[in-house]
C-alpha positions as CSV (number, residue, x, y, z in Angstrom):
1,M,0.0,0.0,0.0
2,F,1.2,3.5,-0.9
3,K,0.2,6.8,0.7
4,L,1.1,10.1,-0.8
5,K,1.9,13.0,1.5
6,S,-1.3,14.7,0.2
7,E,-3.3,11.7,1.5
8,L,-2.1,11.8,5.1
9,V,-4.5,12.9,7.7
10,K,-3.4,15.8,9.9
11,T,-4.9,16.5,13.3
12,T,-4.2,19.3,15.8
13,L,-4.2,18.1,19.4
14,S,-4.4,20.6,22.2
15,N,-2.8,19.9,25.7
16,L,-2.0,16.3,24.8
17,R,-2.0,14.0,27.9
18,G,-2.3,17.1,30.1
19,G,0.6,18.8,28.3
20,I,0.9,22.4,27.0
21,G,0.1,23.8,23.6
22,D,-1.0,22.5,20.2
23,I,0.8,19.6,18.6
24,V,0.2,18.4,15.0
25,R,-0.3,14.7,14.4
26,E,0.1,13.4,10.8
27,D,-1.0,9.7,10.5
28,F,0.5,7.5,7.8
29,F,-1.7,4.4,8.2
30,T,-4.7,3.5,10.3
31,E,-4.7,0.6,12.8
32,G,-7.1,-1.2,10.4
33,E,-4.7,-0.7,7.5
34,M,-1.9,-2.3,9.6
35,F,-4.0,-5.4,10.3
36,G,-4.5,-4.3,13.9
37,K,-0.9,-5.0,14.8
38,V,0.2,-1.4,15.0
39,R,-2.0,1.1,16.9
40,L,-0.3,4.3,15.8
41,C,2.2,5.2,13.0
42,A,2.4,9.0,12.8
43,V,4.7,12.0,12.9
44,F,4.1,14.5,15.7
45,T,5.3,18.1,15.4
46,L,5.8,19.9,18.6
47,P,6.3,23.7,18.4
48,P,8.7,25.5,20.8
49,G,7.3,25.4,24.4
50,S,4.9,22.6,23.8
51,T,4.8,19.4,25.9
52,V,3.1,16.0,26.0
53,G,2.2,15.3,29.6
54,D,3.3,12.4,31.7
55,H,1.4,9.3,30.7
56,T,1.4,5.6,30.0
57,N,-0.2,3.7,27.2
58,G,-0.6,0.4,29.0
59,P,1.2,-2.8,28.1
60,V,1.9,-1.8,24.4
61,A,5.4,-1.2,23.0
62,E,6.3,2.3,21.8
63,I,9.0,3.6,19.6
64,Y,9.8,7.3,19.1
65,Y,12.4,8.5,16.6
66,I,13.5,12.1,16.5
67,I,13.4,13.4,12.9
68,S,14.3,17.0,13.4
69,G,14.8,19.5,16.3
70,S,15.4,18.5,19.9
71,L,13.2,17.1,22.6
72,Q,13.6,16.5,26.3
73,V,12.2,13.1,27.0
74,T,11.5,11.6,30.4
75,D,11.1,7.8,30.4
76,D,10.5,5.8,33.6
77,G,12.0,8.7,35.6
78,V,15.1,9.2,33.5
79,T,15.3,12.5,31.5
80,K,17.5,12.9,28.3
81,E,17.8,15.6,25.7
82,L,17.4,13.9,22.3
83,G,18.1,15.2,18.7
84,P,17.8,13.9,15.1
85,G,18.6,10.2,14.8
86,D,18.0,9.5,18.5
87,A,15.3,7.0,19.5
88,V,13.3,5.9,22.5
89,F,11.8,2.4,23.2
90,T,9.3,2.4,26.0
91,G,6.0,0.8,27.0
92,G,4.9,-2.0,29.2
93,G,3.2,0.5,31.5
94,K,6.2,2.9,31.9
95,H,5.5,6.6,32.2
96,H,6.9,9.0,29.7
97,S,6.6,12.7,28.7
98,F,8.0,15.1,26.1
99,V,9.1,18.8,26.3
100,N,10.2,21.0,23.4
101,S,12.3,23.5,25.3
102,S,14.1,24.6,22.1
103,D,13.3,27.6,19.8
104,K,12.4,25.4,16.8
105,D,9.8,22.8,15.9
106,T,10.6,19.2,16.7
107,A,9.3,16.3,14.6
108,L,9.2,12.7,15.8
109,L,8.0,9.5,14.3
110,A,5.8,7.6,16.8
111,I,5.0,3.9,16.4
112,I,2.8,2.1,19.0
113,V,2.7,-1.7,18.6
114,N,-0.3,-3.6,20.0
């Protein structure tokens, strides 16, 4: 299956998971298109000053890959500043959050596997 950029669905999410600001989510494929094996496959763009609040997504596995910009990520109580090419693997009930404390947009690929 192919999807052109013009076919991707963009959604603006406000105060995601109790965070601050508006974040843009651009979905590549739906859960149904991925045979129910992947819950989410999307790029999130976080403008400067925006955050995703501390949360857990339950027992699923989650992968986050920084495409551009920088992001402060807290995973299971450990905080790191990540940049392009850096990745996070979390899930299994661990808590995590994101903060864009830079002066530029940050884009990250998010994949959540059921």
